[in-house]
C-alpha positions as CSV (number, residue, x, y, z in Angstrom):
1,M,13.5,35.7,5.5
2,A,13.6,34.3,1.9
3,D,11.5,36.0,-0.7
4,P,9.6,33.4,-2.8
5,I,9.8,35.7,-5.9
6,A,13.6,35.7,-5.6
7,L,13.6,31.9,-5.4
8,A,11.3,31.4,-8.5
9,W,12.3,30.4,-12.0
10,S,11.5,32.5,-15.0
11,L,9.5,31.2,-18.0
12,P,12.5,30.8,-20.3
13,R,14.1,28.5,-17.7
14,L,11.0,26.5,-17.1
15,G,12.3,23.4,-18.8
16,E,15.5,23.6,-16.7
17,A,13.3,23.9,-13.6
18,I,11.4,20.7,-14.4
19,Y,14.6,18.7,-14.9
20,A,16.2,20.1,-11.7
21,L,13.1,19.5,-9.6
22,A,12.8,15.9,-11.0
23,H,16.4,15.2,-10.3
24,A,16.2,16.6,-6.7
25,A,13.1,14.5,-6.1
26,R,15.0,11.4,-7.2
27,L,12.6,10.8,-10.1
28,A,15.6,9.9,-12.3
29,P,14.6,12.0,-15.4
30,R,16.2,11.0,-18.6
31,L,18.5,13.4,-20.4
32,A,16.6,15.2,-23.1
33,Q,16.7,18.6,-24.8
34,V,13.8,20.6,-23.7
35,S,13.2,23.7,-25.8
36,V,12.6,27.2,-24.4
37,P,8.9,27.8,-24.0
38,P,7.4,30.6,-26.2
39,V,6.9,33.9,-24.3
40,D,3.2,34.1,-25.0
41,L,2.5,30.8,-23.2
42,E,2.3,32.7,-19.8
43,Q,-0.9,34.2,-21.0
44,S,-2.6,30.9,-21.9
45,G,-3.4,28.4,-19.2
46,P,-4.3,25.4,-21.5
47,A,-1.3,26.0,-23.8
48,L,1.0,26.2,-20.8
49,D,-0.5,23.0,-19.4
50,R,0.3,21.2,-22.6
51,W,3.8,22.6,-22.8
52,I,4.6,21.4,-19.3
53,D,3.0,18.1,-20.0
54,G,5.1,17.7,-23.2
55,A,8.3,18.8,-21.4
56,A,7.7,16.3,-18.6
57,A,7.0,13.5,-21.0
58,A,10.2,14.3,-22.9
59,L,12.0,13.7,-19.5
60,G,10.1,10.4,-18.9
61,L,7.8,12.0,-16.3
62,E,4.2,12.9,-15.9
63,S,2.7,16.2,-15.0
64,E,-0.8,16.9,-13.7
65,P,-2.4,20.3,-13.6
66,V,-4.0,20.9,-10.2
67,E,-5.9,23.7,-8.5
68,S,-7.2,24.4,-5.1
69,T,-9.7,26.6,-3.4
70,Y,-8.6,29.7,-1.6
71,A,-9.6,28.2,1.8
72,E,-7.6,25.0,1.2
73,V,-4.5,26.5,-0.4
74,E,-2.3,25.8,2.7
75,S,-3.2,22.1,2.7
76,F,-2.6,22.0,-1.0
77,L,0.9,23.5,-0.8
78,L,1.9,21.1,2.1
79,K,0.9,18.0,0.1
80,S,1.9,19.0,-3.4
81,G,5.6,18.3,-3.6
82,P,7.3,17.7,-6.0
83,S,5.4,20.3,-8.0
84,L,5.6,23.6,-9.8
85,V,3.6,26.6,-8.6
86,R,3.0,29.6,-10.7
87,I,3.2,33.0,-8.9
88,S,3.0,36.6,-10.3
89,A,5.9,39.0,-10.0
90,D,5.1,42.5,-11.4
91,G,2.8,40.9,-14.0
92,D,5.4,38.3,-15.2
93,A,4.9,34.6,-14.6
94,R,7.4,33.0,-12.2
95,F,7.5,29.4,-11.1
96,L,8.4,28.0,-7.7
97,A,9.8,24.4,-7.6
98,L,8.5,22.8,-4.5
99,L,10.2,19.6,-3.3
100,G,8.1,18.9,-0.2
101,R,7.7,20.1,3.3
102,R,9.7,20.3,6.6
103,G,7.1,20.9,9.3
104,E,5.3,24.2,8.4
105,R,8.0,25.2,5.9
106,L,8.1,24.4,2.2
107,L,11.3,23.1,0.6
108,V,11.9,25.3,-2.5
109,L,14.5,24.6,-5.1
110,P,15.7,27.9,-6.5
111,P,17.8,28.4,-9.7
112,D,21.5,27.7,-9.2
113,D,21.3,27.3,-5.5
114,E,20.6,24.8,-2.6
115,V,17.2,23.9,-1.3
116,V,15.7,26.6,0.9
117,A,13.0,26.1,3.6
118,V,10.5,28.9,3.1
119,P,7.6,29.6,5.6
120,L,4.3,28.4,4.3
121,Q,2.6,31.8,4.7
122,E,5.2,33.4,2.5
123,V,4.5,31.1,-0.4
124,R,0.7,31.4,0.2
125,Q,0.8,35.2,0.0
126,S,2.8,35.1,-3.2
127,L,0.3,32.6,-4.7
128,C,-2.8,34.4,-3.6
129,R,-1.6,38.0,-4.0
130,T,-3.3,38.6,-7.4
131,L,-6.7,37.2,-6.1
132,E,-6.5,39.1,-2.8
133,A,-5.4,42.5,-4.2
134,P,-8.8,43.9,-5.4
135,A,-10.4,43.2,-2.0
136,A,-7.4,43.8,0.3
137,T,-7.1,47.5,-0.5
138,A,-10.8,48.2,0.2
139,L,-10.7,46.1,3.4
140,D,-7.7,48.0,4.8
141,S,-9.6,51.2,4.3
142,V,-12.8,49.8,6.0
143,L,-10.9,48.4,8.9
144,S,-9.0,51.6,9.4
145,K,-12.3,53.6,9.5
146,A,-13.8,51.0,11.8
147,G,-11.1,51.6,14.3
148,V,-9.7,48.1,14.4
149,A,-6.4,48.0,16.2
150,E,-3.2,47.9,14.1
151,G,-2.1,44.7,15.7
152,R,-5.4,42.8,15.0
153,R,-6.0,44.3,11.5
154,S,-4.2,41.5,9.6
155,V,-6.0,38.8,11.5
156,V,-9.4,40.4,10.8
157,R,-8.5,41.0,7.2
158,D,-7.5,37.3,6.7
159,A,-10.7,36.1,8.3
160,I,-12.8,38.3,6.0
161,L,-10.9,37.3,2.9
162,R,-11.3,33.6,3.8
163,D,-15.0,34.2,4.1
164,R,-15.4,36.1,0.9
165,L,-12.9,34.2,-1.3
166,G,-13.1,30.7,0.3
167,A,-14.6,29.0,-2.7
168,A,-12.5,30.9,-5.3
169,R,-10.4,28.5,-7.4
170,I,-6.6,29.0,-7.6
171,G,-4.8,27.3,-10.4
172,G,-1.3,27.4,-11.6
173,G,0.0,24.2,-10.0
174,W,1.5,21.1,-11.7
175,L,2.4,17.9,-9.9
176,L,5.4,16.0,-11.1
177,R,5.6,12.2,-10.8
178,L,6.6,9.0,-12.5
179,P,4.2,7.9,-15.1
180,P,2.2,4.7,-14.3
181,G,4.2,2.8,-17.0
182,A,7.6,3.5,-15.4
183,S,9.4,0.7,-13.6
184,F,7.1,-0.6,-10.9
185,G,10.0,-1.3,-8.6
186,R,11.1,2.3,-8.8
187,Q,7.6,3.5,-8.1
188,V,7.5,1.2,-5.0
189,R,10.8,2.6,-3.8
190,L,9.8,6.2,-4.2
191,A,6.5,5.6,-2.4
192,G,8.4,4.2,0.6
193,I,6.8,0.8,0.4
194,G,10.0,-1.0,1.3
195,K,10.4,1.1,4.4
196,R,6.8,0.5,5.5
197,L,7.2,-3.3,4.9
198,G,10.3,-3.3,7.1
199,I,8.5,-1.5,9.8
200,L,5.6,-3.9,9.5
201,V,7.8,-7.0,9.8
202,G,9.7,-5.5,12.6
203,A,6.6,-4.6,14.6
204,H,5.2,-8.1,14.1
205,V,8.4,-9.7,15.2
206,A,8.6,-7.4,18.3
207,Q,5.0,-8.0,19.4
208,Y,5.5,-11.8,18.8
209,V,8.6,-11.8,21.0
210,L,6.8,-9.8,23.7
211,Y,3.9,-12.2,23.4
212,L,6.1,-15.2,24.0
213,L,8.0,-13.4,26.8
214,A,4.8,-12.5,28.5
215,W,3.5,-16.1,28.4
216,G,6.8,-17.4,29.5
217,M,6.8,-15.2,32.6
218,I,3.3,-16.1,33.6
219,G,3.8,-19.8,32.7
220,R,6.9,-20.0,34.8
221,G,5.2,-18.7,37.9
222,A,2.2,-21.0,37.4
223,L,4.5,-24.1,37.0
224,E,6.6,-23.2,40.0
225,G,3.6,-22.5,42.1
226,R,4.6,-19.0,43.1
227,T,3.9,-15.6,41.7
228,E,6.2,-12.8,42.8
229,P,5.0,-9.2,42.5
230,G,8.1,-8.2,40.5
231,W,7.3,-10.8,37.8
232,L,3.7,-9.8,37.7
233,A,4.7,-6.2,37.3
234,A,7.1,-7.1,34.5
235,W,4.3,-9.1,32.8
236,G,1.9,-6.2,33.0
237,L,4.5,-3.8,31.6
238,I,5.1,-6.2,28.7
239,L,1.4,-6.3,27.9
240,I,1.2,-2.5,28.0
241,T,4.3,-2.2,25.7
242,M,2.5,-4.4,23.2
243,I,-0.3,-1.9,22.8
244,P,1.7,0.9,20.9
245,I,3.5,-1.8,18.9
246,R,0.2,-3.3,17.9
247,M,-1.1,0.2,16.9
248,L,2.0,0.8,14.9
249,F,1.6,-2.6,13.2
250,T,-2.1,-1.9,12.3
251,W,-1.4,1.6,11.0
252,T,1.6,0.5,8.9
253,Q,-0.4,-2.4,7.5
254,G,-3.2,0.1,6.4
255,T,-0.8,2.6,4.8
256,L,1.2,-0.2,3.1
257,T,-2.0,-1.7,1.6
258,I,-3.4,1.7,0.5
259,G,0.0,2.7,-1.1
260,L,0.4,-0.5,-3.0
261,S,-3.2,-0.5,-4.0
262,G,-3.0,3.0,-5.4
263,L,0.1,2.2,-7.5
264,L,-1.4,-1.0,-8.8
265,K,-4.7,0.7,-9.8
266,R,-2.9,3.5,-11.7
267,R,-0.7,0.9,-13.5
268,I,-3.7,-1.3,-14.5
269,L,-5.8,1.7,-15.6
270,Q,-2.8,3.1,-17.7
271,G,-2.4,-0.4,-19.3
272,A,-6.1,-0.5,-20.2
273,L,-5.8,2.8,-21.9
274,R,-2.7,1.8,-23.8
275,L,-4.2,-1.4,-25.3
276,D,-4.7,-1.2,-29.0
277,P,-8.4,-1.3,-29.9
278,E,-7.7,-4.4,-32.0
279,E,-6.4,-6.3,-29.0
280,I,-9.7,-6.0,-27.1
281,R,-12.2,-5.9,-30.0
282,H,-12.5,-9.7,-30.2
283,Q,-13.0,-10.3,-26.5
284,G,-16.5,-9.0,-26.2
285,A,-18.2,-7.2,-23.3
286,G,-18.3,-10.4,-21.2
287,G,-14.6,-11.1,-21.5
288,L,-13.8,-7.5,-20.6
289,F,-16.1,-7.6,-17.6
290,G,-14.5,-10.8,-16.4
291,R,-11.1,-9.1,-16.7
292,V,-12.4,-6.2,-14.6
293,L,-13.5,-8.7,-11.9
294,E,-10.1,-10.4,-11.9
295,A,-8.3,-7.0,-11.6
296,E,-10.3,-6.2,-8.5
297,A,-9.5,-9.7,-7.1
298,L,-5.8,-9.3,-7.8
299,E,-5.7,-6.1,-5.8
300,A,-7.5,-7.5,-2.8
301,L,-5.9,-11.0,-2.8
302,A,-2.3,-10.1,-3.7
303,L,-2.0,-7.5,-1.0
304,S,-3.7,-9.3,1.9
305,G,-2.5,-12.7,0.9
306,G,1.1,-11.6,0.5
307,L,1.1,-10.0,3.9
308,I,-0.5,-12.9,5.6
309,A,1.9,-15.4,4.0
310,V,4.9,-13.4,5.0
311,L,3.7,-13.0,8.6
312,S,2.8,-16.7,8.8
313,L,6.3,-17.7,7.8
314,I,7.7,-15.6,10.6
315,E,5.3,-17.2,13.1
316,I,6.3,-20.7,11.8
317,V,9.9,-19.9,12.5
318,F,9.1,-18.8,16.0
319,A,6.9,-21.9,16.6
320,A,9.7,-24.1,15.3
321,T,12.1,-22.4,17.8
322,V,9.7,-23.0,20.7
323,L,9.2,-26.7,19.7
324,W,13.0,-27.1,19.5
325,A,13.3,-25.8,23.1
326,G,10.6,-28.3,24.3
327,V,10.8,-32.0,24.9
328,G,10.6,-33.0,21.2
329,G,13.7,-31.0,20.3
330,T,14.9,-31.0,16.7
331,L,12.6,-33.9,15.7
332,H,9.5,-31.9,16.7
333,A,10.7,-28.7,14.9
334,G,11.6,-30.7,11.8
335,A,8.1,-32.2,11.7
336,L,6.6,-28.8,11.7
337,L,8.8,-27.6,8.8
338,L,7.9,-30.9,6.9
339,W,4.2,-30.3,7.5
340,A,4.5,-26.7,6.2
341,G,6.1,-28.2,3.0
342,I,3.1,-30.6,2.6
343,A,0.8,-27.6,2.9
344,V,2.6,-25.9,0.0
345,A,2.2,-29.1,-2.1
346,I,-1.5,-29.3,-1.4
347,A,-1.8,-25.6,-2.2
348,W,-0.2,-26.3,-5.6
349,S,-2.9,-29.0,-6.3
350,Y,-5.6,-26.6,-5.1
351,G,-4.2,-24.0,-7.5
352,R,-4.7,-26.2,-10.5
353,R,-8.3,-26.9,-9.6
354,R,-9.0,-23.3,-9.0
355,T,-7.5,-22.3,-12.3
356,E,-9.9,-24.7,-14.1
357,W,-12.8,-23.3,-12.1
358,T,-11.9,-19.7,-12.9
359,S,-11.7,-20.4,-16.6
360,A,-15.1,-21.9,-16.5
361,R,-16.5,-18.9,-14.5
362,I,-15.0,-16.4,-16.9
363,T,-16.5,-18.2,-19.9
364,M,-19.9,-18.3,-18.3
365,T,-19.6,-14.5,-17.4
366,H,-18.8,-13.8,-21.0
367,D,-21.8,-15.7,-22.3
368,L,-24.1,-14.2,-19.7
369,V,-23.1,-10.6,-20.5
370,E,-23.3,-11.2,-24.2
371,R,-26.8,-12.7,-23.8
372,M,-27.9,-9.7,-21.7
373,T,-26.5,-7.3,-24.3
374,G,-28.3,-9.0,-27.2
375,H,-31.4,-10.0,-25.2
376,R,-33.8,-8.1,-27.4
377,T,-32.5,-9.6,-30.6
378,R,-32.5,-13.1,-29.1
379,L,-36.0,-12.6,-27.8
380,V,-37.6,-11.9,-31.2
381,Q,-35.4,-14.0,-33.4
382,E,-34.0,-17.0,-31.6
383,S,-36.0,-20.0,-30.5
384,A,-35.6,-21.0,-26.8
385,R,-32.7,-23.4,-26.5
386,H,-31.0,-24.1,-23.2
387,N,-29.0,-27.2,-23.9
388,D,-25.7,-25.4,-24.1
389,E,-26.3,-23.5,-20.9
390,D,-27.2,-26.7,-19.1
391,L,-23.9,-28.4,-20.3
392,E,-21.9,-25.3,-19.2
393,L,-23.6,-25.3,-15.8
394,E,-22.9,-29.0,-15.4
395,R,-19.2,-28.6,-16.2
396,Y,-18.9,-25.6,-13.9
397,Q,-20.5,-27.6,-11.1
398,G,-18.1,-30.5,-11.5
399,R,-15.1,-28.1,-11.4
400,S,-16.6,-26.4,-8.3
401,R,-16.8,-29.7,-6.5
402,A,-13.2,-30.6,-7.3
403,M,-12.0,-27.2,-6.2
404,D,-14.0,-27.4,-2.9
405,R,-12.5,-30.8,-2.1
406,A,-9.0,-29.4,-2.7
407,E,-9.7,-26.4,-0.6
408,I,-10.9,-28.6,2.3
409,W,-7.7,-30.5,2.2
410,L,-5.8,-27.2,2.4
411,S,-7.8,-25.2,4.9
412,A,-9.0,-28.0,7.2
413,L,-6.5,-30.9,7.0
414,I,-3.3,-28.9,7.3
415,P,-3.9,-27.0,10.6
416,R,-6.0,-29.7,12.3
417,G,-3.8,-32.5,11.0
418,W,-0.8,-30.7,12.6
419,M,-2.6,-30.5,15.9
420,L,-3.0,-34.3,15.9
421,L,0.6,-34.9,14.8
422,G,2.0,-32.4,17.3
423,V,0.0,-33.8,20.3
424,A,0.9,-37.4,19.3
425,A,4.6,-36.4,19.4
426,L,4.0,-35.0,22.8
427,G,2.4,-38.3,23.9
428,V,5.5,-40.2,23.0
429,A,7.6,-38.0,25.2
430,F,5.0,-38.1,28.0
431,V,4.8,-41.9,28.0
432,S,8.6,-42.3,28.1
433,G,8.6,-40.5,31.4
434,K,11.6,-38.4,30.5
435,A,9.6,-35.2,29.9
436,T,9.5,-32.5,32.6
437,P,6.3,-30.5,33.2
438,G,8.1,-27.3,32.0
439,G,9.3,-29.0,28.8
440,L,5.8,-30.4,28.1
441,A,4.3,-27.0,28.6
442,V,6.8,-25.4,26.2
443,S,6.1,-28.0,23.6
444,L,2.3,-27.8,24.0
445,G,2.6,-24.0,23.6
446,G,4.7,-24.5,20.4
447,V,2.1,-26.9,19.0
448,I,-0.6,-24.3,19.5
449,L,1.5,-21.5,18.0
450,A,2.3,-23.7,15.0
451,Y,-1.5,-24.4,14.6
452,Q,-2.2,-20.7,14.4
453,A,0.7,-20.1,12.0
454,L,-0.4,-22.9,9.7
455,H,-4.0,-21.7,9.8
456,R,-2.7,-18.3,8.7
457,L,-0.4,-19.8,6.1
458,T,-3.3,-21.7,4.4
459,M,-5.3,-18.5,4.3
460,G,-2.3,-16.6,2.7
461,L,-1.6,-19.4,0.2
462,S,-5.3,-19.5,-0.8
463,Q,-5.3,-15.8,-1.5
464,L,-2.0,-15.8,-3.3
465,I,-3.3,-18.6,-5.6
466,G,-6.3,-16.5,-6.4
467,A,-4.0,-13.5,-7.1
468,G,-1.8,-15.7,-9.3
469,I,-4.9,-16.8,-11.3
470,A,-6.1,-13.2,-11.6
471,W,-2.7,-12.2,-12.8
472,K,-3.1,-14.2,-16.0
473,Q,-6.0,-11.9,-16.9
474,V,-4.5,-8.7,-15.5
475,G,-0.9,-9.3,-16.5
476,P,-1.3,-8.0,-20.1
477,L,-2.8,-4.8,-18.7
478,F,0.1,-4.4,-16.3
479,R,2.7,-4.9,-19.0
480,A,0.8,-2.7,-21.5
481,A,1.3,0.3,-19.2
482,A,5.0,0.3,-20.2
483,R,4.2,1.0,-23.8
484,T,5.2,4.4,-25.0
485,E,3.6,6.8,-27.4
486,P,5.3,9.7,-29.2
487,T,5.4,12.6,-26.8
488,G,6.3,15.3,-29.3
489,S,8.0,18.6,-28.9
490,P,6.7,20.6,-26.0
491,V,6.4,23.7,-28.3
492,F,4.4,21.9,-30.9
493,A,2.3,20.2,-28.3
494,A,1.4,23.5,-26.7
495,R,0.6,25.5,-29.8
496,T,-2.4,25.1,-32.0
497,T,-1.4,25.8,-35.5
498,P,-3.6,28.5,-37.1
499,S,-5.8,27.5,-40.0
500,A,-3.6,28.8,-42.8
501,P,-3.9,28.0,-46.5
502,G,-2.1,24.9,-47.7
503,A,-2.1,21.2,-46.9
504,V,-3.5,20.2,-43.5
505,V,-3.0,16.4,-43.9
506,E,-0.6,14.7,-46.4
507,A,-0.5,11.0,-46.7
508,G,1.8,9.2,-49.2
509,D,2.1,5.5,-50.0
510,L,0.4,4.3,-46.8
511,V,0.4,0.6,-46.2
512,F,-1.5,-1.1,-43.4
513,R,-2.2,-4.7,-42.5
514,Y,-4.0,-6.3,-39.5
515,T,-2.0,-8.7,-37.5
516,D,-4.3,-11.6,-38.3
517,R,-4.2,-11.0,-42.0
518,A,-1.5,-11.7,-44.5
519,E,-2.7,-9.2,-47.2
520,P,-2.7,-5.5,-46.4
521,V,-6.0,-3.6,-46.2
522,L,-4.4,-0.5,-47.6
523,R,-1.6,-0.5,-50.2
524,G,0.0,2.6,-51.7
525,C,-2.7,4.9,-50.4
526,S,-2.1,8.7,-50.9
527,L,-4.3,11.6,-49.9
528,R,-4.0,15.3,-49.5
529,V,-6.5,17.4,-47.4
530,G,-6.1,21.2,-47.8
531,S,-7.4,23.9,-45.5
532,G,-11.0,24.7,-46.3
533,E,-11.5,21.5,-48.4
534,R,-14.5,19.2,-48.1
535,I,-13.9,15.7,-49.2
536,L,-16.4,12.9,-49.6
537,L,-14.9,9.4,-49.3
538,E,-17.0,6.6,-50.8
539,G,-16.4,2.9,-51.2
540,A,-17.9,-0.5,-50.7
541,S,-18.1,-2.1,-47.3
542,G,-14.7,-3.5,-46.3
543,S,-12.7,-1.4,-48.8
544,G,-10.7,0.2,-46.0
545,K,-12.4,3.6,-45.6
546,T,-12.6,3.5,-41.8
547,T,-9.1,2.0,-41.6
548,L,-7.7,4.9,-43.6
549,I,-9.3,7.7,-41.5
550,S,-8.3,5.9,-38.3
551,I,-4.7,6.2,-39.5
552,L,-5.1,9.8,-40.5
553,A,-6.7,10.6,-37.1
554,G,-3.8,8.8,-35.2
555,L,-5.8,5.9,-33.8
556,R,-3.7,3.4,-35.8
557,T,-0.2,3.4,-37.1
558,A,0.5,2.7,-40.7
559,S,2.9,-0.2,-41.5
560,S,4.8,2.1,-43.9
561,G,4.4,5.3,-45.7
562,L,4.5,9.0,-45.0
563,L,1.9,10.9,-42.9
564,L,2.2,14.6,-42.1
565,L,-0.1,17.1,-40.4
566,R,0.9,20.7,-41.2
567,G,4.2,19.4,-42.3
568,L,4.9,17.6,-39.0
569,D,4.9,13.9,-38.3
570,R,3.4,12.2,-35.3
571,H,6.7,12.1,-33.4
572,A,7.0,15.9,-33.6
573,L,3.4,16.5,-32.5
574,G,3.0,13.6,-30.1
575,A,0.0,11.3,-29.9
576,D,-2.1,13.7,-28.0
577,G,-1.1,16.7,-30.1
578,W,-2.0,14.8,-33.3
579,R,-5.4,13.7,-32.0
580,R,-6.2,17.2,-30.8
581,R,-5.7,18.6,-34.3
582,A,-7.1,15.6,-36.4
583,V,-10.5,15.0,-34.8
584,L,-12.5,11.8,-35.6
585,A,-16.1,11.0,-34.9
586,P,-16.1,7.2,-35.3
587,Q,-19.0,5.1,-36.5
588,F,-22.0,4.9,-34.4
589,H,-21.3,1.5,-32.9
590,E,-17.8,2.6,-31.9
591,N,-18.8,6.0,-30.4
592,H,-20.3,6.3,-26.9
593,V,-22.4,8.6,-24.7
594,L,-21.0,8.4,-21.2
595,T,-23.0,8.3,-18.0
596,E,-22.6,12.0,-17.3
597,T,-24.1,15.3,-18.2
598,L,-24.8,16.4,-21.8
599,A,-22.2,19.2,-21.3
600,F,-19.5,16.6,-20.3
601,N,-20.3,14.5,-23.4
602,L,-20.0,17.5,-25.6
603,L,-16.9,19.1,-24.1
604,M,-14.8,16.1,-23.0
605,G,-12.5,16.6,-26.0
606,R,-12.2,20.3,-25.4
607,R,-11.5,20.8,-21.7
608,W,-13.2,19.9,-18.4
609,P,-14.3,21.6,-16.2
610,P,-15.5,24.1,-18.8
611,E,-15.3,27.9,-18.9
612,P,-18.5,29.9,-19.5
613,E,-17.5,30.5,-23.1
614,D,-17.2,26.7,-23.6
615,M,-20.8,26.2,-22.4
616,N,-22.1,29.0,-24.6
617,E,-20.3,27.5,-27.6
618,A,-21.6,24.0,-26.9
619,E,-25.2,25.3,-26.7
620,T,-24.7,27.3,-30.0
621,V,-23.4,24.2,-31.8
622,C,-26.2,22.1,-30.5
623,R,-28.9,24.5,-31.7
624,E,-27.1,24.7,-35.2
625,L,-27.3,20.9,-35.4
626,G,-31.0,20.9,-34.6
627,L,-30.7,19.8,-31.0
628,G,-32.6,22.9,-29.7
629,P,-35.8,20.9,-28.9
630,L,-33.7,18.4,-26.9
631,L,-32.2,21.2,-24.8
632,Q,-35.7,22.7,-24.2
633,R,-37.2,19.4,-22.9
634,M,-34.3,18.8,-20.6
635,P,-35.0,20.4,-17.2
636,A,-31.3,21.1,-16.5
637,G,-30.3,21.8,-20.1
638,L,-26.7,21.1,-20.8
639,L,-26.3,19.9,-17.2
640,Q,-28.9,17.2,-17.6
641,T,-27.6,13.6,-17.1
642,V,-28.3,11.7,-20.3
643,G,-28.2,8.2,-18.9
644,E,-25.9,5.3,-19.4
645,T,-25.0,4.9,-23.1
646,G,-27.4,7.9,-23.7
647,W,-30.6,5.8,-23.5
648,R,-32.5,9.1,-23.0
649,L,-31.5,10.2,-26.5
650,S,-32.8,9.0,-29.8
651,H,-30.6,7.5,-32.4
652,G,-30.4,10.7,-34.4
653,E,-29.8,12.8,-31.4
654,R,-26.9,10.7,-30.3
655,S,-25.4,11.0,-33.8
656,R,-25.6,14.8,-33.6
657,V,-24.0,14.7,-30.2
658,F,-21.1,12.9,-31.7
659,I,-20.8,15.5,-34.5
660,A,-21.0,18.3,-31.9
661,R,-18.3,16.7,-29.8
662,A,-16.0,16.6,-32.8
663,L,-16.7,20.2,-33.8
664,L,-16.2,21.5,-30.3
665,Q,-12.8,19.9,-30.0
666,G,-11.4,22.6,-32.3
667,G,-9.3,20.5,-34.6
668,E,-7.7,21.5,-37.9
669,V,-9.4,18.7,-39.8
670,I,-12.6,16.8,-38.9
671,F,-13.2,13.2,-40.0
672,L,-16.8,12.0,-39.9
673,D,-17.3,8.2,-40.3
674,E,-20.9,7.7,-41.5
675,S,-22.1,10.3,-39.0
676,F,-25.2,11.3,-41.0
677,G,-26.6,7.9,-41.7
678,A,-29.3,8.1,-38.9
679,L,-30.6,11.5,-39.8
680,D,-33.8,12.4,-41.6
681,P,-33.5,14.7,-44.7
682,E,-34.3,17.9,-42.8
683,S,-32.0,17.1,-39.9
684,L,-29.3,16.0,-42.4
685,R,-29.5,19.4,-44.2
686,Q,-29.2,21.2,-41.0
687,A,-26.3,19.1,-39.7
688,V,-24.4,19.3,-43.0
689,R,-24.8,23.1,-43.0
690,C,-23.4,23.4,-39.5
691,V,-20.5,21.1,-40.2
692,H,-19.7,22.9,-43.5
693,Q,-19.6,26.3,-41.8
694,R,-17.5,25.2,-38.7
695,A,-15.0,22.6,-39.9
696,P,-11.7,24.1,-41.1
697,A,-11.2,21.0,-43.3
698,L,-13.6,18.1,-43.6
699,V,-13.5,14.4,-44.7
700,V,-16.8,12.6,-44.7
701,I,-17.1,8.8,-45.2
702,A,-20.4,7.5,-46.7
703,H,-21.5,4.6,-48.7
704,P,-22.1,5.2,-52.4
């Protein structure tokens, strides 16, 4: 039986393990030089997480640290491939490369060897050995003294360990996957969406064929005036056979929808996070809210509408085949295909009307949210005027009527109009006297099948049109996910440079211009921030102070010039590594208190979930900033939910929460953009004293 420790990778070969695992999992990693991780990384969980994340990013992949409870570790291992799992071997860190599962065995990729199937319990024991060791020895002694039989001792010990350690957390796992911004087609292939779609179409075709066959059998007996037991038995067997096929169809449809929906959500969320702040600043809360609504509509309409349209086309082909076999022949089948083309043309007209209606709705949503946001200001400063609102409502009502008329033509005229046309064609054949009862029955059945298919087609087209309109709003988010940021060296990303004497930030001849302005905001700007220095940056409004520190903090990229942090540029440290070291507390109107606990809002830039020392440090910083009374009046202390946008906090308290958040992030240089403006003199002195003592290097922006 294979020993997991013998199949594990050592720390110096961890980068090689990530590449080999990604290649074996068909993630198509790009060729890149991944440096050997420092030996001391095995003693630091966060640093090791950052190193693996940097190494995966260098290969064009994404890693996610995961953990499990002791009670659920088997389920975690079975579902985690491809992943890395850290185990302990004589005190040294070793890493198992898990590809997936084969029944109750895990597929392990060892160094310089083929994939090996290892029993689940062997891997579980290697992963949990360190956690179990303190209790296992004592348990063995107790069970021996209790007289538990040797054969049952392991079972009893496992049961007691599960009871005592069930809630204990086991970390040391990293999932490997494609980033959301990778080729969407490749993500679809790796998720097995194409295979599921093939199964779905095959199941639908099979059940439709059986459906036609069953009605053909029973219809033949009815028209011939005799029903033989053999035919009835065959009819019953066909109906029974349709049950598992229908179940397969329903299950595959659900998994296909969930799989595609998950990929689409990850992609859109990644795109939203990759948008430059300047791209969304001018849209306002209403425009962004409208985009969120359209993203939700895209997910629902595109998936359901696409499946319905595909399945309806299959049904139209079957219906045309049945009509061709009836009394109308080719003429009848051609009429159905022509009518389906008319349905597509009407859908195109409906799409134009719906586009106009959607544009009006998004505009009204934007105005409504903006009015709600500024309601208090409008209430006290603006006279009541509703003419603009009335005009907007009138235009919206007119577009709604036009869209409704087009929708009636699509959803009502197409299927019902076909029923009239199909029956009229049957009437011609009936009056001619050349049609047989069997041929008429087949043609009538084809007309009904075509009616159902056209009804489904109009539903699918309507939903696809809605998805196409939503795509105009969501498309920029989808495409923005493919934008790349500097990933940096895994070693530099993992390490936190100690606060040593010398320059922390060096900027030389920086130039920056906004896309909508011809003249640069900054030209030839140079600045040096040394370790331990405190710099006050003053200037008139609009002079570029905020723009400068947003560049220094890594939120914006200079058009030209040199920018170094501890002698390394942004490409060496990566975007995340830079922002972890150069910490910015933005202006009050650009900083936010999220709908979570006070602890989360303080430690979100440090790590989450926090360790006990993180909570203690957060409370200490809060008290140093004068937030002790706030903690005392909160029943749950740091675990108290502070409300959406921090409405339970005063203006000054929120300002100090922003300062504490920046200090707790542990950066090498702290940038505070007008963070003291809302504080009274006593609170200001207390906050300045805390910042002065805790910030390794400090740059404060203030008006003169």
